[in-house]
C-alpha positions as a Markdown table, in Angstrom:
| # | Residue | x | y | z |
|---|---|---|---|---|
| 1 | Met | -21.6 | -22.4 | -7.3 |
| 2 | Gly | -21.2 | -23.8 | -3.7 |
| 3 | Glu | -17.8 | -22.0 | -3.1 |
| 4 | Lys | -17.8 | -18.9 | -0.8 |
| 5 | Asp | -17.7 | -15.7 | -2.4 |
| 6 | Asp | -15.3 | -13.1 | -0.6 |
| 7 | Gly | -17.1 | -10.2 | -1.9 |
| 8 | Phe | -14.3 | -8.8 | -4.1 |
| 9 | Lys | -15.9 | -6.3 | -6.8 |
| 10 | Ile | -13.8 | -3.9 | -8.7 |
| 11 | Ile | -15.8 | -0.6 | -8.9 |
| 12 | Ser | -13.3 | 1.8 | -10.8 |
| 13 | Asp | -9.9 | 1.1 | -12.3 |
| 14 | Asn | -7.2 | 3.8 | -12.8 |
| 15 | Arg | -5.6 | 2.3 | -16.1 |
| 16 | Gln | -3.9 | 5.7 | -16.9 |
| 17 | Ala | -2.0 | 5.4 | -13.6 |
| 18 | Arg | 0.2 | 2.5 | -14.6 |
| 19 | Tyr | 0.7 | 4.2 | -17.9 |
| 20 | Leu | 1.9 | 7.6 | -16.4 |
| 21 | Tyr | 3.7 | 6.1 | -13.5 |
| 22 | Glu | 6.0 | 3.3 | -12.7 |
| 23 | Ile | 4.4 | 1.7 | -9.7 |
| 24 | Leu | 7.0 | 0.6 | -7.0 |
| 25 | Glu | 4.7 | -0.8 | -4.1 |
| 26 | Thr | 1.0 | -1.2 | -3.6 |
| 27 | Tyr | -1.2 | -0.4 | -0.3 |
| 28 | Glu | -4.7 | -1.4 | 0.5 |
| 29 | Ala | -6.8 | 1.6 | 2.5 |
| 30 | Gly | -10.1 | 2.3 | 3.8 |
| 31 | Ile | -11.8 | 5.4 | 2.9 |
| 32 | Glu | -14.0 | 7.6 | 4.9 |
| 33 | Leu | -17.4 | 8.1 | 3.1 |
| 34 | Val | -20.8 | 9.6 | 3.6 |
| 35 | Gly | -23.9 | 7.6 | 2.8 |
| 36 | Thr | -24.9 | 9.1 | -0.6 |
| 37 | Glu | -21.1 | 8.5 | -1.6 |
| 38 | Val | -21.4 | 4.8 | -0.9 |
| 39 | Lys | -24.8 | 4.6 | -2.8 |
| 40 | Ser | -23.1 | 6.3 | -5.6 |
| 41 | Ile | -20.2 | 3.9 | -5.5 |
| 42 | Arg | -22.5 | 1.0 | -5.6 |
| 43 | Ala | -23.9 | 2.3 | -8.7 |
| 44 | Gly | -20.4 | 2.7 | -10.5 |
| 45 | Arg | -20.4 | 6.4 | -10.4 |
| 46 | Val | -16.8 | 6.9 | -9.6 |
| 47 | Asn | -13.7 | 8.3 | -11.6 |
| 48 | Leu | -10.1 | 8.0 | -10.1 |
| 49 | Arg | -8.3 | 9.5 | -13.2 |
| 50 | Asp | -7.2 | 12.6 | -11.9 |
| 51 | Ala | -7.0 | 11.7 | -8.1 |
| 52 | Tyr | -3.9 | 11.5 | -6.0 |
| 53 | Gly | -2.9 | 10.9 | -2.2 |
| 54 | Leu | -1.4 | 13.2 | 0.0 |
| 55 | Ile | -0.1 | 12.8 | 3.6 |
| 56 | Arg | -0.8 | 15.8 | 5.8 |
| 57 | Asn | -0.5 | 16.1 | 9.6 |
| 58 | Gly | 0.1 | 12.3 | 9.8 |
| 59 | Glu | -3.1 | 11.3 | 8.1 |
| 60 | Ala | -3.6 | 10.0 | 4.5 |
| 61 | Trp | -6.0 | 11.9 | 2.2 |
| 62 | Leu | -7.5 | 11.3 | -1.3 |
| 63 | Leu | -7.8 | 14.5 | -3.3 |
| 64 | Asn | -9.5 | 15.0 | -6.5 |
| 65 | Gly | -11.3 | 11.7 | -6.9 |
| 66 | His | -14.9 | 12.3 | -8.4 |
| 67 | Ile | -17.9 | 10.4 | -6.9 |
| 68 | Ser | -20.9 | 11.7 | -8.7 |
| 69 | Pro | -23.8 | 13.0 | -6.4 |
| 70 | Tyr | -26.6 | 10.3 | -5.9 |
| 71 | Gln | -29.2 | 10.9 | -8.2 |
| 72 | Ala | -32.2 | 9.5 | -6.0 |
| 73 | Ser | -31.8 | 11.9 | -3.2 |
| 74 | Gly | -32.3 | 15.6 | -3.2 |
| 75 | Asp | -29.3 | 18.2 | -3.2 |
| 76 | Tyr | -29.6 | 19.0 | 0.3 |
| 77 | Phe | -28.5 | 15.6 | 1.6 |
| 78 | Asn | -26.0 | 15.1 | -1.1 |
| 79 | His | -22.2 | 15.3 | -1.2 |
| 80 | Asp | -19.7 | 17.5 | -2.9 |
| 81 | Pro | -18.2 | 15.2 | -5.8 |
| 82 | Arg | -14.6 | 16.3 | -5.4 |
| 83 | Arg | -14.3 | 16.6 | -1.7 |
| 84 | Thr | -11.0 | 15.5 | 0.0 |
| 85 | Arg | -11.7 | 12.2 | 1.9 |
| 86 | Lys | -9.6 | 10.5 | 4.6 |
| 87 | Leu | -7.8 | 7.4 | 3.7 |
| 88 | Leu | -7.6 | 4.9 | 6.5 |
| 89 | Leu | -4.1 | 3.3 | 6.5 |
| 90 | Lys | -2.1 | 2.1 | 9.6 |
| 91 | Arg | 0.1 | 4.5 | 11.4 |
| 92 | Lys | 3.2 | 2.4 | 10.5 |
| 93 | Glu | 2.4 | 2.2 | 6.9 |
| 94 | Ile | 1.8 | 6.3 | 7.0 |
| 95 | Ser | 5.2 | 6.8 | 8.4 |
| 96 | Lys | 6.8 | 4.6 | 5.8 |
| 97 | Leu | 4.9 | 6.5 | 3.0 |
| 98 | Val | 6.0 | 9.9 | 4.5 |
| 99 | Gly | 9.6 | 8.9 | 4.2 |
| 100 | Gln | 9.4 | 7.6 | 0.8 |
| 101 | Leu | 7.2 | 10.7 | -0.7 |
| 102 | Glu | 9.5 | 13.3 | 0.9 |
| 103 | Gln | 13.0 | 11.8 | 0.5 |
| 104 | Gln | 12.5 | 10.0 | -3.0 |
| 105 | Gly | 10.1 | 12.4 | -4.8 |
| 106 | Leu | 7.5 | 9.8 | -5.4 |
| 107 | Thr | 3.9 | 10.0 | -5.8 |
| 108 | Leu | 0.7 | 8.4 | -4.1 |
| 109 | Val | -1.6 | 7.4 | -6.9 |
| 110 | Pro | -5.0 | 5.6 | -6.5 |
| 111 | Leu | -5.0 | 2.5 | -8.7 |
| 112 | Lys | -8.5 | 1.0 | -8.2 |
| 113 | Met | -11.5 | 1.2 | -5.9 |
| 114 | Tyr | -13.3 | -2.0 | -4.9 |
| 115 | Phe | -15.7 | -3.5 | -2.5 |
| 116 | Lys | -14.0 | -6.1 | 0.0 |
| 117 | Arg | -16.5 | -8.0 | 2.1 |
| 118 | Gly | -18.9 | -4.9 | 2.0 |
| 119 | Trp | -16.2 | -2.3 | 2.6 |
| 120 | Val | -15.1 | 0.3 | 0.2 |
| 121 | Lys | -11.3 | -0.2 | -0.2 |
| 122 | Val | -8.9 | 1.8 | -2.5 |
| 123 | Ser | -5.6 | 0.4 | -3.7 |
| 124 | Leu | -2.8 | 2.9 | -3.8 |
| 125 | Gly | 0.2 | 2.6 | -5.7 |
| 126 | Leu | 3.6 | 4.4 | -4.8 |
| 127 | Gly | 5.0 | 5.5 | -8.3 |
| 128 | Arg | 7.6 | 7.4 | -10.2 |
| 129 | Gly | 6.5 | 9.4 | -13.0 |
| 130 | Lys | 7.7 | 7.9 | -16.3 |
| 131 | Lys | 9.6 | 9.8 | -19.0 |
| 132 | Leu | 8.2 | 10.1 | -22.5 |
| 133 | His | 10.5 | 7.3 | -23.7 |
| 134 | Asp | 9.5 | 4.9 | -21.1 |
| 135 | Lys | 5.7 | 5.5 | -22.3 |
| 136 | Arg | 6.7 | 5.0 | -25.7 |
| 137 | Glu | 8.5 | 1.6 | -24.9 |
| 138 | Ala | 5.4 | 0.5 | -22.8 |
| 139 | Ile | 3.1 | 1.1 | -26.0 |
| 140 | Lys | 5.7 | -0.8 | -28.2 |
| 141 | Glu | 5.8 | -3.7 | -25.7 |
| 142 | Arg | 2.0 | -3.8 | -25.6 |
| 143 | Asp | 1.7 | -3.8 | -29.5 |
| 144 | Asp | 4.3 | -6.5 | -29.6 |
| 145 | Lys | 2.3 | -8.7 | -27.0 |
| 146 | Arg | -0.8 | -8.1 | -29.0 |
| 147 | Gln | 0.9 | -9.3 | -32.4 |
| 148 | Met | 2.3 | -12.1 | -30.7 |
| 149 | Gln | -1.2 | -13.3 | -29.4 |
| 150 | Arg | -2.8 | -12.7 | -32.9 |
| 151 | Ala | 0.0 | -14.9 | -34.5 |
| 152 | Leu | -0.6 | -17.8 | -31.9 |
| 153 | Lys | -4.4 | -17.5 | -32.6 |
| 154 | Gln | -4.0 | -18.3 | -36.2 |
| 155 | Phe | -2.2 | -21.6 | -35.4 |
């Protein structure tokens, strides 16, 4: 109990992303938010399933991420749930991503959203889409692991 807490708390995890994409690299990015969005995030009302990242004009953006409107405030001060949000990355990281996204045909996928020392962060994965046989293989491996764990528990 006396240990210092670093304030790391996962809010939303996009498990579908690791199933649909082979993640090659991960990046941590800050995200530009308005006040009611932060309140909704603290309440855990975030969905990253259909979200994706994009680099336009030297800036990184998160598109199609859903942050539900904050319930305790009126509609006037609230935010649009699916608005495009700016991602905060270093210029060197952005230039590296631009090259990989354009040349290799990779996709920028949000993996999880979390609080780190009070700041909202997004973990982005640079991924290549899996083919159908890769997905079937992943399901088979997961089932095999599950069966081995069950067998070990019996002994």
